[in-house]
C-alpha positions as CSV (number, residue, x, y, z in Angstrom):
1,M,-58.1,-70.0,-21.2
2,R,-58.5,-67.9,-18.0
3,S,-56.2,-68.3,-15.0
4,P,-58.1,-69.3,-11.7
5,E,-57.6,-65.7,-10.5
6,T,-59.6,-64.2,-13.3
7,K,-62.7,-66.6,-13.0
8,T,-65.8,-65.0,-11.7
9,A,-68.5,-66.2,-9.3
10,R,-72.0,-64.8,-9.0
11,A,-74.1,-64.8,-5.9
12,P,-77.3,-66.8,-6.3
13,D,-79.6,-63.7,-6.5
14,D,-77.4,-61.7,-9.0
15,N,-78.9,-61.0,-12.4
16,A,-76.9,-61.2,-15.7
17,S,-76.1,-57.5,-15.9
18,G,-74.9,-57.3,-12.2
19,P,-71.3,-56.9,-11.1
20,Q,-69.3,-60.1,-10.8
21,R,-66.7,-61.0,-8.0
22,S,-63.5,-63.0,-8.8
23,L,-63.1,-66.3,-7.1
24,R,-60.3,-64.8,-5.1
25,E,-62.7,-61.9,-3.8
26,T,-65.3,-64.5,-2.9
27,A,-62.7,-66.7,-1.1
28,D,-61.6,-63.7,0.6
29,L,-65.1,-62.6,1.9
30,H,-65.7,-66.4,2.9
31,S,-62.5,-66.2,4.9
32,Q,-63.4,-62.8,6.6
33,I,-66.9,-64.3,7.6
34,L,-65.5,-67.6,8.9
35,N,-62.7,-65.8,10.9
36,R,-65.3,-63.7,12.7
37,L,-67.5,-66.9,13.7
38,G,-66.9,-69.3,16.2
39,P,-68.8,-72.0,18.2
40,S,-70.8,-69.4,20.1
41,P,-73.6,-67.9,17.9
42,V,-73.3,-64.3,16.5
43,A,-76.2,-62.2,15.3
44,E,-76.2,-62.0,11.6
45,D,-76.7,-58.2,11.6
46,Q,-73.7,-57.8,14.1
47,L,-71.6,-59.8,11.7
48,I,-72.6,-57.5,8.8
49,R,-71.8,-54.5,10.8
50,D,-68.5,-56.0,11.9
51,L,-67.4,-56.6,8.2
52,A,-68.4,-53.0,7.1
53,L,-69.7,-54.3,3.8
54,P,-73.1,-54.0,2.1
55,S,-75.5,-56.6,3.4
56,Q,-76.3,-57.4,-0.3
57,K,-72.7,-58.7,-0.7
58,I,-72.7,-60.6,2.6
59,T,-76.0,-62.4,2.7
60,P,-75.7,-64.4,-0.4
61,E,-72.4,-65.7,0.7
62,L,-73.8,-66.6,4.0
63,L,-76.3,-68.8,2.3
64,N,-73.4,-70.4,0.2
65,L,-71.5,-71.1,3.4
66,E,-74.7,-72.6,5.0
67,L,-75.3,-74.7,2.1
68,D,-71.6,-75.9,2.0
69,G,-72.2,-76.8,5.7
70,K,-69.5,-74.4,7.0
71,I,-71.8,-72.4,9.1
72,I,-75.1,-73.0,11.1
73,R,-77.9,-70.5,11.1
74,A,-79.9,-70.8,14.3
75,A,-83.2,-69.3,15.5
76,G,-83.2,-65.5,15.8
77,G,-80.8,-64.8,12.9
78,M,-77.7,-66.3,14.9
79,L,-74.8,-67.8,13.1
80,S,-71.9,-70.0,14.2
81,L,-69.3,-72.3,12.8
82,A,-70.3,-75.8,12.0
83,H,-68.6,-78.4,14.1
């Protein structure tokens, strides 16, 4: 049986042969995203530049956070923390 640190998570658009992230890596990315957001909206492209990671790693996680109700996506590609 695997320990929680070795479990992996897939972004919704990953194919079966794509690289996998561990749950710890995914949680760290979520924390980085949430730490950069606040009640005032930030442009999604600015957030991606600030994180200095490829957009294909960040955008699926933004969707996951949005579906979890942790962030809000507003018109014009603006993101903020959910209240």
